[in-house]
C-alpha positions in Angstrom: 0.0 0.0 0.0 1.5 3.4 -1.0 0.8 6.2 1.5 0.6 3.6 4.3 0.8 6.2 7.0 -2.7 7.2 6.0 -1.9 10.9 6.3 -1.4 11.5 2.6 -3.2 14.0 0.5 -3.9 12.0 -2.7 -4.7 14.1 -5.8 -6.2 12.4 -8.9 -5.2 14.4 -12.0 -2.2 16.4 -13.0 -3.6 19.4 -14.8 -3.4 23.1 -13.9 -5.7 22.7 -10.9 -3.9 19.7 -9.5 -0.4 21.3 -9.8 -1.6 24.7 -8.5 -2.8 22.8 -5.4 0.5 21.1 -5.0 2.3 24.4 -5.1 -0.1 26.0 -2.7 0.3 23.1 -0.2 4.0 23.3 -0.4 4.0 27.0 0.4 2.2 26.2 3.6 3.8 22.8 4.5 7.0 21.3 3.2 6.4 17.9 4.9 2.8 16.9 4.0 2.8 13.7 2.0 1.3 14.2 -1.4 0.6 11.5 -4.0 -0.5 12.6 -7.5 -2.1 9.9 -9.7 -2.6 10.7 -13.4 -3.4 8.8 -16.5 -1.1 11.1 -18.5 2.6 11.8 -18.3 2.3 14.4 -15.5 4.3 16.9 -17.5 3.6 20.5 -16.5 2.5 22.8 -19.3 0.4 25.9 -19.9 -2.9 24.7 -21.2 -4.1 28.0 -22.8 -1.2 27.8 -25.1 -3.0 25.0 -27.0 -5.0 27.7 -28.7 -1.9 29.3 -30.2 0.4 26.4 -31.2 -0.1 27.0 -34.9 1.0 30.6 -35.2 3.9 29.9 -32.7 4.8 26.7 -34.4 4.9 24.8 -31.1 5.2 21.0 -30.8 3.8 19.2 -27.8 7.3 18.8 -26.5 7.9 22.6 -26.9 5.0 23.2 -24.6 6.4 21.2 -21.6 7.6 23.6 -18.9 8.8 20.8 -16.7 8.7 17.0 -16.9 6.5 15.1 -14.5 9.6 13.5 -13.0 11.3 16.9 -12.4 8.1 18.4 -11.0 7.7 15.6 -8.6 11.3 16.0 -7.4 11.0 19.8 -7.0 7.8 19.7 -5.0 8.7 16.5 -3.1 5.6 14.5 -4.2 5.0 10.9 -5.3 3.9 10.9 -8.9 2.1 7.9 -10.3 1.9 8.7 -14.0 0.3 6.6 -16.7 -1.9 5.2 -14.0 -5.7 5.1 -13.9 -7.8 5.0 -10.7 -10.3 2.2 -10.8 -12.4 3.1 -7.8 -12.6 4.9 -4.5 -13.3 3.0 -1.3 -14.8 5.7 1.0 -15.1 3.4 4.0 -11.5 2.3 3.9 -10.3 5.7 2.6 -8.3 4.2 -0.3 -8.2 4.4 -4.0 -7.5 1.4 -6.2 -5.2 1.5 -9.1 -4.7 -1.8 -11.0 -5.1 -3.8 -7.9 -2.9 -1.5 -5.7 -4.7 0.2 -2.8 -3.5 3.7 -1.9 -4.5 5.1 1.4 -5.5 8.8 1.9 -6.4 11.1 4.7 -7.8 13.5 2.2 -8.6 12.9 -1.4 -8.8 15.6 -4.1 -10.5 15.0 -7.4 -8.9 17.2 -10.1 -10.1 15.0 -13.0 -10.8 18.0 -15.3 -13.2 17.8 -18.2 -13.6 16.0 -21.5 -14.2 17.5 -24.8 -17.8 17.4 -25.9 -18.0 16.0 -29.5 -21.5 16.1 -31.0 -22.7 13.2 -33.1 -21.6 13.5 -36.7 -22.5 10.9 -39.4 -20.0 9.5 -41.9 -16.8 7.4 -42.1 -14.5 10.3 -41.2 -16.3 11.2 -38.0 -13.8 9.1 -36.0 -11.0 11.4 -37.2 -12.3 14.4 -35.3 -9.5 16.0 -33.4 -9.8 17.6 -29.9 -7.2 19.8 -28.3 -8.1 19.7 -24.6 -4.8 18.4 -23.3 -1.1 18.1 -24.2 -1.6 14.4 -24.9 -4.4 15.1 -27.4 -2.3 17.6 -29.2 0.6 15.2 -29.3 -1.5 12.6 -30.9 -2.7 15.0 -33.7 0.2 17.4 -34.2 1.7 15.7 -37.2 -1.7 15.5 -39.0 -2.4 19.2 -38.2 1.1 20.2 -39.3 0.5 18.6 -42.7 -2.9 20.1 -43.1 -3.6 23.2 -45.2 -7.3 23.5 -44.4 -9.2 23.0 -41.1 -12.8 23.1 -40.0 -13.2 24.2 -36.4 -16.4 23.1 -34.8 -17.5 25.5 -32.0 -17.3 29.3 -32.0 -17.0 29.7 -28.2 -13.9 31.0 -26.5 -11.5 28.2 -27.4 -12.8 27.5 -30.8 -12.7 31.1 -31.9 -9.1 31.4 -30.5 -8.0 28.3 -32.4 -9.7 29.4 -35.6 -8.0 32.8 -35.5 -4.6 31.2 -34.7 -4.9 28.8 -37.6 -5.8 31.7 -39.9 -2.8 33.7 -38.7 -0.7 30.7 -39.5 -2.0 30.7 -43.1 -4.4 27.8 -42.9 -7.6 27.9 -44.8 -10.2 27.9 -42.0 -13.9 27.3 -41.6 -15.5 28.0 -38.2 -18.9 26.6 -37.5 -21.4 26.8 -34.7 -25.1 26.2 -34.2 -25.3 29.7 -32.6 -25.8 32.7 -34.8 -22.9 34.7 -33.3 -19.3 34.3 -32.0 -18.8 33.7 -28.3 -22.6 34.1 -27.6 -22.3 33.2 -23.9 -19.7 35.9 -23.3 -20.1 38.8 -25.7 -23.0 41.1 -26.5 -24.0 41.2 -30.2 -22.4 44.6 -31.0 -18.9 43.3 -29.8 -19.4 39.8 -31.3 -20.1 41.4 -34.7 -16.8 43.3 -34.7 -15.0 40.1 -33.9 -16.9 38.5 -36.8 -15.8 41.1 -39.2 -12.2 40.7 -38.1 -12.4 37.0 -38.7 -13.8 37.5 -42.1 -11.0 40.0 -43.0 -8.5 37.3 -42.0 -10.1 34.9 -44.5 -12.1 32.7 -42.1 -15.2 31.2 -43.6 -18.0 31.5 -40.9 -20.7 28.9 -40.9 -22.8 30.3 -38.0 -26.4 29.2 -37.3 -25.3 25.9 -38.9 -24.3 22.4 -37.8 -21.8 19.9 -39.1 -23.9 16.8 -40.1 -21.5 14.4 -41.8 -17.8 13.8 -42.7 -16.8 11.6 -45.6 -13.3 10.5 -46.5 -12.1 11.3 -50.0 -8.6 10.8 -51.5 -7.7 14.4 -51.0 -9.0 14.8 -47.4 -12.5 15.0 -45.9 -15.8 16.3 -47.4 -17.8 18.0 -44.6 -21.5 18.6 -45.0 -23.7 20.9 -43.0 -27.4 20.8 -42.1 -28.2 23.7 -44.5 -26.7 21.7 -47.4 -23.4 23.5 -47.6 -20.4 21.3 -48.3 -16.6 21.9 -48.3 -13.4 19.9 -48.5 -10.9 20.1 -45.6 -7.8 18.2 -44.5 -8.7 18.1 -40.8 -11.6 18.8 -38.4 -11.0 20.2 -34.9 -13.9 20.1 -32.4 -14.0 22.8 -29.7 -17.7 22.6 -28.9 -17.4 22.7 -25.2 -16.4 20.5 -22.2 -18.1 18.0 -20.0 -16.8 17.8 -16.4 -15.3 14.4 -15.7 -17.5 13.1 -13.0 -17.7 9.3 -13.6 -15.3 8.4 -10.7 -17.1 10.6 -8.3 -20.5 9.3 -9.3 -19.3 5.7 -9.0 -18.1 6.5 -5.5 -21.6 7.8 -4.5 -20.6 11.5 -4.4 -23.1 14.2 -5.3 -22.8 15.1 -9.0 -24.8 17.7 -11.0 -23.2 19.4 -13.9 -19.9 18.9 -12.1 -18.8 17.3 -8.8 -20.9 19.2 -6.2 -18.7 21.0 -3.6 -19.3 23.7 -1.1 -17.2 26.8 -0.6 -14.6 24.7 1.2 -14.3 22.6 -2.0 -15.7 19.7 0.0 -18.0 17.0 -1.5 -20.7 15.3 0.6 -17.8 13.2 2.0 -15.7 15.4 4.4 -12.5 13.7 3.3 -13.0 14.1 -0.4 -12.7 17.4 -2.3 -12.9 18.5 -5.9 -11.2 21.4 -7.8 -10.8 22.7 -11.3 -12.9 22.0 -14.4 -14.6 18.9 -12.7 -16.0 20.9 -9.8 -19.3 22.7 -9.4 -18.7 25.1 -6.5 -21.8 26.2 -4.6 -23.8 25.7 -7.8 -21.4 27.5 -10.1 -19.1 25.9 -12.8 -16.2 28.4 -13.2 -13.8 26.9 -15.8 -11.3 29.7 -15.9 -7.7 30.1 -14.6 -8.3 32.7 -11.9 -11.0 30.8 -10.0 -8.9 27.7 -10.1 -5.9 29.6 -8.6 -8.2 31.0 -5.8 -9.7 27.5 -5.2 -6.2 26.0 -4.9 -5.1 28.6 -2.4 -8.2 28.0 -0.3 -8.1 24.2 -0.4 -4.4 24.2 0.5 -5.2 26.0 3.7 -7.9 23.5 4.6 -5.7 20.5 3.8 -2.9 22.0 6.0 -5.1 22.6 9.0 -6.7 26.1 8.5 -10.2 25.4 7.2 -11.1 28.1 4.7 -13.9 29.1 2.3 -13.3 30.3 -1.2 -14.3 33.8 -2.2 -14.4 34.9 -5.8 -14.1 38.6 -6.7 -15.2 39.8 -10.1 -12.7 38.1 -12.4 -11.3 39.1 -15.8 -11.8 36.9 -18.9 -9.3 37.4 -21.6 -10.2 36.5 -25.2 -6.9 35.8 -26.8 -7.7 36.8 -30.4 -4.7 39.0 -31.2 -6.2 40.6 -34.3 -9.1 41.8 -32.1 -8.2 41.3 -28.4 -10.9 41.5 -25.8 -11.2 41.5 -22.0 -14.5 41.3 -20.1 -16.0 40.7 -16.8 -19.4 40.4 -15.0 -22.7 39.9 -16.7 -22.1 40.8 -20.3 -25.0 39.0 -22.0 -28.0 40.2 -19.9 -30.8 41.0 -22.3 -32.1 43.9 -20.1 -28.7 45.5 -19.6 -28.3 49.2 -20.4 -25.1 49.6 -22.4 -23.0 52.7 -22.4 -20.4 52.4 -25.3 -17.4 54.5 -25.9 -15.8 54.0 -29.3 -12.5 55.3 -30.5 -10.4 54.4 -33.6 -8.2 52.2 -31.4 -10.8 50.4 -29.3 -14.0 50.1 -27.4 -15.2 50.4 -23.8 -18.7 49.1 -23.2 -20.3 49.2 -19.7 -23.4 47.3 -18.8 -25.7 48.7 -16.1 -28.8 47.2 -14.5 -32.1 48.9 -13.8 -30.7 50.4 -10.6 -27.9 52.0 -12.7 -25.3 49.7 -11.0 -22.4 48.4 -13.1 -22.9 44.7 -13.7 -20.4 44.0 -16.5 -18.0 45.5 -19.1 -16.2 44.7 -22.3 -13.0 46.4 -23.5 -11.2 45.8 -26.7 -7.8 46.5 -28.3 -6.0 49.6 -27.0 -8.8 50.2 -24.4 -7.9 47.0 -22.5 -5.9 48.8 -19.8 -9.2 50.2 -18.5 -10.2 46.7 -17.5 -8.6 46.7 -14.1 -10.2 50.0 -13.0 -13.6 48.7 -14.0 -13.0 45.3 -12.4 -12.8 47.0 -9.0 -16.3 48.4 -9.4 -18.1 45.1 -10.0 -19.8 43.1 -7.3 -18.2 39.8 -6.1 -19.1 36.6 -7.9 -19.2 34.6 -4.6 -19.0 36.0 -1.1 
């Protein structure tokens, strides 16, 4: 049995949330036994860079900041990489990996999220590429490097960033989404439309309000067909249509699961010795899959795991849309249908402020040269979670 002193913090997963937690624990306690179990290599990398590998000409190896072995040595942890957890025994407080029982005092689920891939008909559907991890990019990088034309499915934050990056890198790009606008869950229409025009000027073909229905292999690539009857030929298809929190292990263990693994402000599940953090967690009813809430969650949970029970608090947080030809920053409620918008336009950017019926600032969007105004506006917004 590994971790036989039964005082270990066992973390399942090795993504950004898991490694932020390791670093936060180590700042508070140099001696706490930590075991990280991951199905991947455990290499440390910057996940948002996956949206920009094409223009920067990065390979998967280029993205590695630190190998899993070196990370484990630096932070004095036991790393079990290329290892899957089969089940959690809450009564015995162990996790089972290929017949090995690993004891824990506290268990942290940092299992992340899986790419959502909608059903697509055709013999090429199995060739859909997702870029939700370093391993996924490593598996597809040669195919993408050889491609000249790519369909990106999903015009949310990641899909739009990838499509622009591909276009900057001189790929022929189609971007599709069933929604009628880019980033519909983040941007008001009058900002989304400017981003749309920027994408068009860069040569991106936009198939919005449309859905990919089938993919057929041909000698020169893939024929993609859409529900409105439009067809095109591409070399590769990348799906960035959203993420599904990885909750199977938690559900199997009898933990409360909704959209994500249900946790309170202490990041605790309905088992007081099991916690969840990152993309897999639903915190007090909210699913906050951005870097800043993960960092704040890691800092909070580290305090709890080292003896100072704490609750996470989220201030208003900045979202950066990394589309360099039309960069955007935003925060708060930016898609409220009843918001009163005050918009200031200059030749070099936009500042748009959303107010509620009581004339209180509830959100803002700044673009291009106006982005330095974001931090001043951020301080005026109400907290996300007190």
